[in-house]
Backbone as a printed PyTorch tensor [residue, N CA C, xyz], in Angstrom:
tensor([[[  84.7810,   21.2110, -100.7220],
         [  84.3770,   20.2720, -101.7640],
         [  82.9540,   19.8270, -101.4830]],

        [[  82.1850,   19.6640, -102.5240],
         [  80.8370,   19.1330, -102.4560],
         [  80.8820,   17.7490, -101.8160]],

        [[  80.0720,   17.5230, -100.7700],
         [  80.1270,   16.2320, -100.0680],
         [  79.7190,   15.0620, -100.9550]],

        [[  78.8770,   15.3040, -101.9440],
         [  78.4830,   14.2310, -102.8690],
         [  79.6760,   13.8280, -103.7310]],

        [[  80.3750,   14.8110, -104.2620],
         [  81.5530,   14.5410, -105.0870],
         [  82.6640,   13.9370, -104.2450]],

        [[  82.8040,   14.4220, -103.0230],
         [  83.8490,   13.9180, -102.1320],
         [  83.7270,   12.4080, -101.9330]],

        [[  82.5020,   11.9020, -101.8910],
         [  82.3370,   10.4540, -101.6960],
         [  82.8720,    9.6620, -102.8930]],

        [[  82.8140,   10.2410, -104.0810],
         [  83.3650,    9.5620, -105.2620],
         [  84.8890,    9.5060, -105.1830]],

        [[  85.5020,   10.6340, -104.8380],
         [  86.9600,   10.6800, -104.7270],
         [  87.4580,    9.7850, -103.5890]],

        [[  86.6860,    9.7100, -102.5070],
         [  87.0850,    8.9140, -101.3430],
         [  87.0820,    7.4090, -101.6330]],

        [[  86.4000,    6.9920, -102.6700],
         [  86.3570,    5.5620, -103.0030],
         [  87.6910,    5.0310, -103.5180]],

        [[  88.5620,    5.9270, -103.9060],
         [  89.8940,    5.5500, -104.3900],
         [  90.8140,    5.3510, -103.1960]],

        [[  90.8660,    4.1470, -102.6990],
         [  91.6770,    3.8480, -101.5070],
         [  93.1490,    3.6490, -101.8430]],

        [[  93.4280,    3.2810, -103.0650],
         [  94.8020,    3.0070, -103.4720],
         [  95.1120,    3.7730, -104.7470]],

        [[  96.3870,    3.7800, -105.0900],
         [  96.8390,    4.4080, -106.3330],
         [  97.4590,    3.3490, -107.2280]],

        [[  97.4540,    3.6150, -108.5270],
         [  98.1220,    2.7430, -109.4810],
         [  98.9720,    3.6200, -110.4000]],

        [[ 100.2490,    3.2860, -110.5100],
         [ 101.1620,    4.0390, -111.3710],
         [ 101.0430,    3.4720, -112.7880]],

        [[ 100.6670,    4.3280, -113.7180],
         [ 100.4940,    3.9170, -115.1050],
         [ 101.7440,    4.2350, -115.9120]],

        [[ 102.0570,    3.3750, -116.8320],
         [ 103.1990,    3.5970, -117.7220],
         [ 102.6880,    4.1540, -119.0440]],

        [[ 103.6190,    4.6420, -119.8490],
         [ 103.2390,    5.0790, -121.1960],
         [ 102.6890,    3.8990, -121.9870]],

        [[ 103.2060,    2.7210, -121.7500],
         [ 102.6930,    1.5100, -122.4250],
         [ 101.2220,    1.2880, -122.0670]],

        [[ 100.8660,    1.4660, -120.7860],
         [  99.4590,    1.3530, -120.3650],
         [  98.5940,    2.3590, -121.1130]],

        [[  99.0630,    3.5980, -121.1490],
         [  98.3010,    4.6730, -121.7940],
         [  98.1080,    4.3690, -123.2840]],

        [[  99.1650,    3.9380, -123.9540],
         [  99.0630,    3.6140, -125.3820],
         [  98.1070,    2.4430, -125.6060]],

        [[  98.2020,    1.4180, -124.7890],
         [  97.3130,    0.2620, -124.9050],
         [  95.8530,    0.6840, -124.7250]],

        [[  95.5840,    1.4860, -123.7020],
         [  94.2200,    1.9030, -123.4210],
         [  93.6890,    2.8740, -124.4720]],

        [[  94.5730,    3.6930, -125.0410],
         [  94.1760,    4.5710, -126.1470],
         [  93.7780,    3.7380, -127.3580]],

        [[  94.5770,    2.7310, -127.6740],
         [  94.2550,    1.8720, -128.8300],
         [  92.9500,    1.1130, -128.6230]],

        [[  92.6390,    0.7740, -127.3920],
         [  91.3540,    0.1230, -127.1090],
         [  90.2000,    1.0600, -127.5040]],

        [[  90.3240,    2.3260, -127.1550],
         [  89.3050,    3.3120, -127.5290],
         [  89.2160,    3.4410, -129.0430]],

        [[  90.3500,    3.5890, -129.7030],
         [  90.3850,    3.7500, -131.1640],
         [  89.7630,    2.5280, -131.8520]],

        [[  90.0840,    1.3420, -131.3760],
         [  89.5120,    0.1240, -131.9700],
         [  88.0030,    0.0700, -131.7910]],

        [[  87.5080,    0.4780, -130.6360],
         [  86.0520,    0.5050, -130.4090],
         [  85.3700,    1.5210, -131.3320]],

        [[  86.0220,    2.6690, -131.5420],
         [  85.4640,    3.6660, -132.4590],
         [  85.4010,    3.1060, -133.8710]],

        [[  86.4500,    2.3920, -134.2870],
         [  86.4640,    1.7760, -135.6200],
         [  85.3620,    0.7260, -135.7450]],

        [[  85.1750,   -0.0820, -134.7120],
         [  84.0950,   -1.0800, -134.7260],
         [  82.7390,   -0.4070, -134.8980]],

        [[  82.5630,    0.7560, -134.2470],
         [  81.3030,    1.5060, -134.3400],
         [  81.2150,    2.3450, -135.6120]],

        [[  82.3070,    2.3700, -136.3750],
         [  82.3880,    3.2150, -137.5750],
         [  82.1260,    4.6870, -137.2410]],

        [[  82.6200,    5.0990, -136.0760],
         [  82.4760,    6.4880, -135.6570],
         [  83.7280,    7.2630, -136.0350]],

        [[  83.5430,    8.2460, -136.9130],
         [  84.6350,    9.1190, -137.3500],
         [  84.2270,   10.5540, -137.0440]],

        [[  84.7890,   11.1090, -135.9790],
         [  84.4080,   12.4840, -135.6190],
         [  84.9470,   13.5050, -136.6080]],

        [[  84.1920,   14.5840, -136.7640],
         [  84.6780,   15.7170, -137.5520],
         [  85.7410,   16.4750, -136.7610]],

        [[  85.5160,   16.6000, -135.4580],
         [  86.4860,   17.2530, -134.5920],
         [  86.5940,   16.4980, -133.2720]],

        [[  87.7180,   16.7370, -132.6040],
         [  87.9700,   16.1660, -131.2800],
         [  88.0940,   17.3390, -130.3190]],

        [[  87.4250,   17.2180, -129.1840],
         [  87.5200,   18.2410, -128.1480],
         [  88.1280,   17.5960, -126.9170]],

        [[  89.2160,   18.1770, -126.4780],
         [  89.9020,   17.7050, -125.2820],
         [  89.4820,   18.5370, -124.0890]],

        [[  89.3720,   17.8880, -122.9380],
         [  89.2160,   18.6230, -121.6890],
         [  90.6080,   18.8920, -121.1520]],

        [[  90.9160,   20.1700, -121.0460],
         [  92.2440,   20.5520, -120.5650],
         [  92.2470,   20.4720, -119.0390]],

        [[  93.2610,   19.9620, -118.4790],
         [  94.6010,   19.6940, -118.9040],
         [  94.7960,   18.2220, -119.2290]],

        [[  94.4160,   17.3500, -118.3320],
         [  94.7970,   15.9400, -118.4750],
         [  94.1830,   15.2350, -119.6760]],

        [[  93.1320,   15.7560, -120.2400],
         [  92.5680,   15.1560, -121.4400],
         [  93.3550,   15.4680, -122.6980]],

        [[  94.2860,   16.4390, -122.6090],
         [  95.0450,   16.8420, -123.7900],
         [  95.8790,   15.6970, -124.3660]],

        [[  96.5210,   14.9450, -123.5140],
         [  97.4070,   13.8900, -124.0120],
         [  96.6270,   12.7440, -124.6390]],

        [[  95.6110,   12.1820, -123.9700],
         [  94.8510,   11.1310, -124.6600],
         [  94.1520,   11.6380, -125.9250]],

        [[  93.6950,   12.8840, -125.9140],
         [  93.0500,   13.4370, -127.1160],
         [  94.0490,   13.5380, -128.2650]],

        [[  95.2640,   13.9820, -127.9650],
         [  96.2910,   14.0710, -129.0080],
         [  96.6460,   12.6820, -129.5390]],

        [[  96.7580,   11.7010, -128.6650],
         [  97.0620,   10.3370, -129.1120],
         [  95.9590,    9.8050, -130.0250]],

        [[  94.7110,   10.0110, -129.6400],
         [  93.5930,    9.5710, -130.4790],
         [  93.6090,   10.3210, -131.8000]],

        [[  93.8740,   11.6150, -131.7520],
         [  93.9360,   12.4350, -132.9560],
         [  94.9510,   11.8830, -133.9570]],

        [[  96.1460,   11.5410, -133.4570],
         [  97.1780,   10.9580, -134.3240],
         [  96.7420,    9.5950, -134.8500]],

        [[  96.1670,    8.7650, -133.9900],
         [  95.7650,    7.4120, -134.4080],
         [  94.7250,    7.4310, -135.5230]],

        [[  93.7750,    8.3460, -135.4430],
         [  92.7040,    8.3430, -136.4490],
         [  92.9630,    9.3400, -137.5710]],

        [[  94.0750,   10.0750, -137.4910],
         [  94.4330,   11.0020, -138.5630],
         [  93.5660,   12.2360, -138.6150]],

        [[  93.0520,   12.6870, -137.4810],
         [  92.1900,   13.8600, -137.4370],
         [  92.9320,   14.9880, -136.7300]],

        [[  93.2450,   16.0490, -137.4790],
         [  93.9930,   17.1780, -136.9270],
         [  93.0940,   18.2440, -136.3090]],

        [[  91.7990,   18.0530, -136.3680],
         [  90.8600,   19.0470, -135.8360],
         [  90.6960,   18.8290, -134.3340]],

        [[  91.6490,   19.3410, -133.5640],
         [  91.6950,   19.1440, -132.1200],
         [  91.5360,   20.4900, -131.4100]],

        [[  90.5240,   20.5800, -130.5490],
         [  90.2150,   21.8070, -129.8190],
         [  90.1620,   21.4870, -128.3290]],

        [[  90.1800,   22.5220, -127.5060],
         [  90.1100,   22.2940, -126.0650],
         [  89.0150,   23.1300, -125.4170]],

        [[  88.4650,   22.5630, -124.3620],
         [  87.6320,   23.3070, -123.4290],
         [  88.2470,   23.0640, -122.0550]],

        [[  87.9940,   23.9940, -121.1630],
         [  88.5070,   23.8420, -119.8030],
         [  87.3150,   23.7830, -118.8690]],

        [[  87.0990,   22.6250, -118.3150],
         [  86.0390,   22.4110, -117.3230],
         [  86.6950,   21.6510, -116.1860]],

        [[  86.6480,   22.2290, -115.0150],
         [  87.4660,   21.6460, -113.9640],
         [  86.8450,   21.7930, -112.5940]],

        [[  87.0540,   20.7660, -111.7780],
         [  86.7150,   20.7980, -110.3640],
         [  87.8350,   21.4180, -109.5460]],

        [[  89.0620,   21.1260, -109.9490],
         [  90.1720,   21.4780, -109.0650],
         [  90.6330,   22.9160, -109.2470]],

        [[  90.9020,   23.5450, -108.1140],
         [  91.5170,   24.8680, -108.1010],
         [  93.0250,   24.6850, -108.1820]],

        [[  93.5200,   23.7470, -107.4040],
         [  94.9400,   23.4040, -107.4010],
         [  95.0540,   21.8960, -107.2670]],

        [[  96.1920,   21.3710, -107.6400],
         [  96.4320,   19.9410, -107.4740],
         [  97.8550,   19.7480, -107.0010]],

        [[  97.9800,   18.9790, -105.9720],
         [  99.3040,   18.6470, -105.4860],
         [  99.6580,   17.2820, -106.0630]],

        [[  99.9470,   16.3000, -105.2630],
         [ 100.3070,   14.9940, -105.8130],
         [  99.1190,   14.0380, -105.7490]],

        [[  99.0480,   13.1310, -106.7210],
         [  97.9960,   12.1140, -106.7360],
         [  96.6190,   12.7250, -106.7160]],

        [[  95.7530,   12.2050, -105.8470],
         [  94.3750,   12.6930, -105.7930],
         [  94.1960,   13.8360, -104.8010]],

        [[  95.2890,   14.3310, -104.2240],
         [  95.2010,   15.4350, -103.2720],
         [  94.9730,   16.7120, -104.0730]],

        [[  93.7470,   17.2350, -103.9790],
         [  93.3770,   18.4080, -104.7470],
         [  92.5370,   19.3430, -103.9020]],

        [[  92.5440,   20.6000, -104.2600],
         [  91.6560,   21.5860, -103.6630],
         [  90.4970,   21.7210, -104.6490]],

        [[  89.3520,   21.1230, -104.3160],
         [  88.2380,   21.0610, -105.2600],
         [  87.1580,   22.0950, -104.9620]],

        [[  86.5300,   22.5610, -106.0170],
         [  85.3650,   23.4310, -105.9000],
         [  84.1550,   22.5570, -105.5540]],

        [[  83.0510,   23.1870, -105.2300],
         [  81.8300,   22.4280, -104.9270],
         [  81.2050,   21.8510, -106.1950]],

        [[  81.5490,   22.4420, -107.3420],
         [  81.0590,   21.9290, -108.6320],
         [  82.0510,   22.3620, -109.7110]],

        [[  82.0740,   21.6660, -110.8470],
         [  82.9980,   22.0840, -111.9090],
         [  82.5180,   23.3810, -112.5620]],

        [[  83.4730,   24.1090, -113.1030],
         [  83.1260,   25.3190, -113.8470],
         [  83.7850,   25.2620, -115.2200]],

        [[  83.1520,   25.9180, -116.1710],
         [  83.6730,   26.0000, -117.5300],
         [  84.4280,   27.3240, -117.6510]],

        [[  85.7350,   27.2510, -117.8610],
         [  86.5440,   28.4670, -117.9100],
         [  87.1210,   28.7400, -119.2890]],

        [[  86.9820,   27.8060, -120.2190],
         [  87.4390,   28.0260, -121.5920],
         [  86.4500,   27.3540, -122.5180]],

        [[  85.9200,   28.1280, -123.4410],
         [  84.9200,   27.6250, -124.3820],
         [  85.5100,   27.5540, -125.7900]],

        [[  84.7390,   26.9750, -126.6930],
         [  85.1530,   26.8760, -128.0950],
         [  84.4770,   27.9940, -128.8760]],

        [[  85.2650,   28.7340, -129.6270],
         [  84.7260,   29.8680, -130.3720],
         [  84.1300,   29.4720, -131.7210]],

        [[  84.6160,   28.4110, -132.3210],
         [  84.1450,   28.0320, -133.6530],
         [  82.7680,   27.3880, -133.6000]],

        [[  82.1020,   27.3770, -134.7190],
         [  80.7890,   26.7480, -134.8130],
         [  80.9300,   25.2230, -134.7560]],

        [[  80.0550,   24.5820, -134.0180],
         [  80.0120,   23.1280, -133.9470],
         [  78.7210,   22.5940, -134.5600]],

        [[  77.9350,   23.4910, -135.1220],
         [  76.6390,   23.1350, -135.6810],
         [  76.7710,   22.0380, -136.7400]],

        [[  76.0620,   20.9440, -136.5460],
         [  76.0190,   19.8560, -137.5160],
         [  77.2300,   18.9300, -137.5260]],

        [[  78.1690,   19.1080, -136.6220],
         [  79.3820,   18.2950, -136.6220],
         [  79.2690,   17.0770, -135.7060]],

        [[  80.0500,   16.0390, -136.0520],
         [  80.2150,   14.8850, -135.1700],
         [  81.4450,   15.1520, -134.3110]],

        [[  81.2660,   15.0460, -132.9960],
         [  82.3110,   15.4390, -132.0640],
         [  82.6790,   14.2740, -131.1510]],

        [[  83.9780,   14.1420, -130.9050],
         [  84.4700,   13.2370, -129.8750],
         [  85.0680,   14.0960, -128.7770]],

        [[  84.5620,   13.9650, -127.5510],
         [  85.0850,   14.6680, -126.3930],
         [  85.9620,   13.6790, -125.6260]],

        [[  87.1780,   14.1050, -125.2740],
         [  88.1400,   13.2130, -124.6250],
         [  88.6190,   13.8040, -123.3030]],

        [[  88.6160,   12.9580, -122.2730],
         [  89.2070,   13.3120, -120.9850],
         [  90.0010,   12.1160, -120.4870]],

        [[  90.8270,   12.3310, -119.4530],
         [  91.6500,   11.2210, -118.9840],
         [  90.8640,   10.2510, -118.1160]],

        [[  89.8230,   10.7470, -117.4000],
         [  89.1040,    9.8670, -116.4890],
         [  87.7680,   10.4840, -116.1030]],

        [[  86.8140,    9.6420, -115.7540],
         [  85.5930,   10.1250, -115.1390],
         [  85.4830,    9.4950, -113.7540]],

        [[  85.3900,   10.3670, -112.7460],
         [  85.2740,    9.9310, -111.3510],
         [  83.8120,   10.0170, -110.9440]],

        [[  83.3050,   11.2320, -110.7540],
         [  81.8870,   11.4130, -110.4160],
         [  81.0450,   11.5650, -111.6810]],

        [[  81.6570,   12.1380, -112.7170],
         [  80.9280,   12.3960, -113.9590],
         [  80.4360,   13.8310, -114.0780]],

        [[  80.6180,   14.6310, -113.0350],
         [  80.0970,   16.0000, -113.0360],
         [  80.7320,   16.8830, -114.1110]],

        [[  82.0160,   16.7360, -114.3370],
         [  82.6870,   17.5570, -115.3540],
         [  82.1350,   17.2400, -116.7350]],

        [[  81.9990,   15.9670, -117.0600],
         [  81.4910,   15.5950, -118.3800],
         [  80.0180,   15.9570, -118.5370]],

        [[  79.2540,   15.9340, -117.4730],
         [  77.8540,   16.3970, -117.5310],
         [  77.8020,   17.8760, -117.8890]],

        [[  78.6810,   18.6650, -117.2710],
         [  78.7350,   20.0950, -117.5620],
         [  79.0970,   20.3360, -119.0270]],

        [[  80.1040,   19.6380, -119.5250],
         [  80.5280,   19.7920, -120.9170],
         [  79.4140,   19.3580, -121.8670]],

        [[  78.7320,   18.2840, -121.5380],
         [  77.6180,   17.8060, -122.3600],
         [  76.5240,   18.8700, -122.4690]],

        [[  76.1940,   19.4590, -121.3510],
         [  75.1730,   20.5160, -121.3420],
         [  75.6200,   21.7070, -122.1960]],

        [[  76.8660,   22.1020, -122.0610],
         [  77.4090,   23.2140, -122.8510],
         [  77.3800,   22.8910, -124.3470]],

        [[  77.8370,   21.7000, -124.7150],
         [  77.9090,   21.3620, -126.1440],
         [  76.5360,   21.2930, -126.7980]],

        [[  75.5140,   20.9260, -126.0820],
         [  74.1530,   20.9010, -126.6520],
         [  73.7500,   22.2810, -127.1540]],

        [[  74.2350,   23.3310, -126.5060],
         [  73.8990,   24.6930, -126.9460],
         [  74.5590,   25.0300, -128.2750]],

        [[  75.5890,   24.2840, -128.6620],
         [  76.3190,   24.5300, -129.9080],
         [  75.7190,   23.7600, -131.0930]],

        [[  74.7000,   22.9410, -130.8470],
         [  73.9310,   22.2210, -131.8620],
         [  74.7500,   21.3030, -132.7860]],

        [[  75.5890,   20.4490, -132.2210],
         [  76.3040,   19.4810, -133.0660],
         [  75.3460,   18.3900, -133.5430]],

        [[  75.7530,   17.6690, -134.5590],
         [  74.9450,   16.5330, -135.0400],
         [  74.9940,   15.3850, -134.0430]],

        [[  76.2120,   15.1170, -133.5240],
         [  76.3950,   13.9960, -132.6040],
         [  77.6010,   14.2770, -131.7260]],

        [[  77.5110,   13.8800, -130.4570],
         [  78.6400,   14.0030, -129.5380],
         [  78.8240,   12.6620, -128.8440]],

        [[  80.0490,   12.1580, -128.8960],
         [  80.4110,   10.9600, -128.1480],
         [  81.5650,   11.3040, -127.2250]],

        [[  81.6670,   10.5150, -126.1620],
         [  82.6410,   10.7880, -125.1130],
         [  83.5690,    9.6020, -124.9390]],

        [[  84.8630,    9.9060, -124.7200],
         [  85.8750,    8.8800, -124.4770],
         [  86.7330,    9.3130, -123.2930]],

        [[  87.0250,    8.3530, -122.4290],
         [  87.9530,    8.5840, -121.3190],
         [  88.9130,    7.4070, -121.2710]],

        [[  90.1560,    7.6940, -120.9120],
         [  91.1010,    6.5910, -120.7580],
         [  90.6570,    5.6640, -119.6380]],

        [[  90.2040,    6.2610, -118.5130],
         [  89.8530,    5.4530, -117.3500],
         [  88.4850,    5.8370, -116.8180]],

        [[  87.6600,    4.8410, -116.6690],
         [  86.3070,    5.0100, -116.1470],
         [  86.2500,    4.3430, -114.7820]],

        [[  85.7620,    5.0740, -113.8000],
         [  85.5740,    4.4660, -112.4890],
         [  84.1540,    3.9010, -112.4250]],

        [[  83.9740,    2.7570, -111.7680],
         [  82.6840,    2.0640, -111.8200],
         [  81.5320,    2.8510, -111.2060]],

        [[  81.8220,    3.8220, -110.3600],
         [  80.7800,    4.5730, -109.6740],
         [  80.4220,    5.8810, -110.3630]],

        [[  81.0320,    6.1890, -111.4980],
         [  80.7300,    7.4410, -112.1800],
         [  79.2560,    7.5140, -112.5710]],

        [[  78.7330,    8.7320, -112.5450],
         [  77.3500,    8.9660, -112.9470],
         [  77.2500,    9.3730, -114.4210]],

        [[  78.3810,    9.3980, -115.1150],
         [  78.3990,    9.7150, -116.5470],
         [  78.9760,    8.5110, -117.2680]],

        [[  78.2480,    7.9920, -118.2080],
         [  78.6830,    6.7990, -118.9380],
         [  79.2420,    7.1950, -120.3050]],

        [[  80.5590,    7.2160, -120.4460],
         [  81.1490,    7.5640, -121.7360],
         [  80.8930,    6.4590, -122.7660]],

        [[  80.8990,    6.8310, -124.0200],
         [  80.7310,    5.8530, -125.1010],
         [  81.9230,    4.9080, -125.1870]],

        [[  83.1020,    5.4590, -124.9000],
         [  84.3420,    4.6840, -125.0150],
         [  85.2120,    4.9150, -123.7860]],

        [[  85.8760,    3.8710, -123.3670],
         [  86.8680,    4.0140, -122.3090],
         [  87.9250,    2.9420, -122.4930]],

        [[  89.1350,    3.2880, -122.0710],
         [  90.2580,    2.3690, -122.2270],
         [  90.2290,    1.2360, -121.2310]],

        [[  89.8400,    1.5820, -119.9850],
         [  89.8610,    0.5670, -118.9380],
         [  88.9980,    1.0270, -117.7630]],

        [[  88.3140,    0.0810, -117.1440],
         [  87.6140,    0.3230, -115.8840],
         [  88.6610,    0.2560, -114.7820]],

        [[  88.6790,    1.2500, -113.9100],
         [  89.7380,    1.3340, -112.9080],
         [  89.1380,    1.7310, -111.5510]],

        [[  89.5740,    1.0500, -110.5040],
         [  89.0770,    1.3270, -109.1550],
         [  90.0800,    2.0700, -108.2900]],

        [[  91.2990,    2.2380, -108.7650],
         [  92.3460,    2.9290, -108.0180],
         [  92.5950,    4.2950, -108.6560]],

        [[  93.1930,    5.1860, -107.8930],
         [  93.5120,    6.5120, -108.4180],
         [  94.7280,    6.4020, -109.3320]],

        [[  94.5880,    6.7440, -110.6160],
         [  95.7140,    6.5990, -111.5460],
         [  96.7480,    7.7080, -111.4010]],

        [[  98.0130,    7.3150, -111.4510],
         [  99.1280,    8.2570, -111.4850],
         [  99.6680,    8.2120, -112.9110]],

        [[  99.4670,    9.2790, -113.6420],
         [  99.7650,    9.3150, -115.0710],
         [ 101.2440,    9.5740, -115.3410]],

        [[ 101.7870,    8.9850, -116.3900],
         [ 103.2030,    9.2070, -116.7020],
         [ 103.5070,   10.6360, -117.1220]],

        [[ 102.5290,   11.3640, -117.6290],
         [ 102.7850,   12.7280, -118.0750],
         [ 102.7970,   13.7330, -116.9120]],

        [[ 102.5380,   13.2670, -115.7140],
         [ 102.5640,   14.1760, -114.5740],
         [ 103.8770,   14.1080, -113.7980]],

        [[ 104.8780,   13.4630, -114.3620],
         [ 106.1820,   13.4240, -113.7130],
         [ 107.2770,   13.5240, -114.7580]],

        [[ 108.3730,   14.1280, -114.3680],
         [ 109.5200,   14.2050, -115.2570],
         [ 110.3310,   12.9280, -115.1180]],

        [[ 110.9800,   12.5310, -116.1990],
         [ 111.7780,   11.3100, -116.1910],
         [ 113.1990,   11.5940, -116.6460]],

        [[ 113.9820,   10.5580, -116.8180],
         [ 115.3400,   10.6440, -117.3630],
         [ 116.2820,   11.4850, -116.5130]],

        [[ 116.0520,   11.4950, -115.2070],
         [ 116.9260,   12.1830, -114.2510],
         [ 117.1380,   13.6690, -114.5520]],

        [[ 116.1600,   14.2900, -115.1470],
         [ 116.2180,   15.7350, -115.3830],
         [ 115.7020,   16.4140, -114.1230]],

        [[ 116.4780,   17.3400, -113.5920],
         [ 116.0680,   17.9980, -112.3610],
         [ 115.0890,   19.1150, -112.6680]],

        [[ 113.9660,   19.1190, -111.9690],
         [ 112.9630,   20.1600, -112.1010],
         [ 113.5750,   21.4650, -111.5790]],

        [[ 113.6870,   22.5100, -112.4170],
         [ 114.3230,   23.7670, -111.9720],
         [ 113.6200,   24.4030, -110.7850]],

        [[ 112.3350,   24.1090, -110.5790],
         [ 111.6230,   24.6750, -109.4370],
         [ 112.1950,   24.1560, -108.1200]],

        [[ 112.8080,   22.9800, -108.1410],
         [ 113.3530,   22.3990, -106.9060],
         [ 114.6280,   23.0920, -106.4600]],

        [[ 115.2070,   23.9180, -107.3230],
         [ 116.4580,   24.6120, -106.9750],
         [ 116.1970,   25.8560, -106.1300]],

        [[ 114.9730,   26.2930, -106.0650],
         [ 114.6290,   27.5290, -105.3260],
         [ 114.5600,   27.2880, -103.8390]]])
């Protein structure tokens, strides 16, 4: 892992378990801020994987079905919580094929830690010549080097998302092996 990025991840000394209620509340905070700004994107771009859920929630809230994904990621693998096998820098592994020329775009991710992933996506999207690009994250860490236009909450702990665990006493079939 890049030692500069590692210092950002190391700042998360504790974890916080988030509920679906937290996620919905923080999503609505983003949607309300967008409404205050009168920002209505033509399309929404999610950063896969963890940005997919907040992007879908925002998409439903604002009634915009134009939802696309890009894959820009630091992690090669992820175990539990913040334990990840990280690359020295993020890479873009999935791009958007459609034209973005002249469009207003909202890019959504679950969190910005160092900001490197969103910087990479920003650089990529500029080549597609959109009219405007704004960024939203559910959780912004105070030390990030990328300042999103919208965020649900400033957070200093490593978030544990509800979509990363199974509930309702359903046994994960992988555990039977």
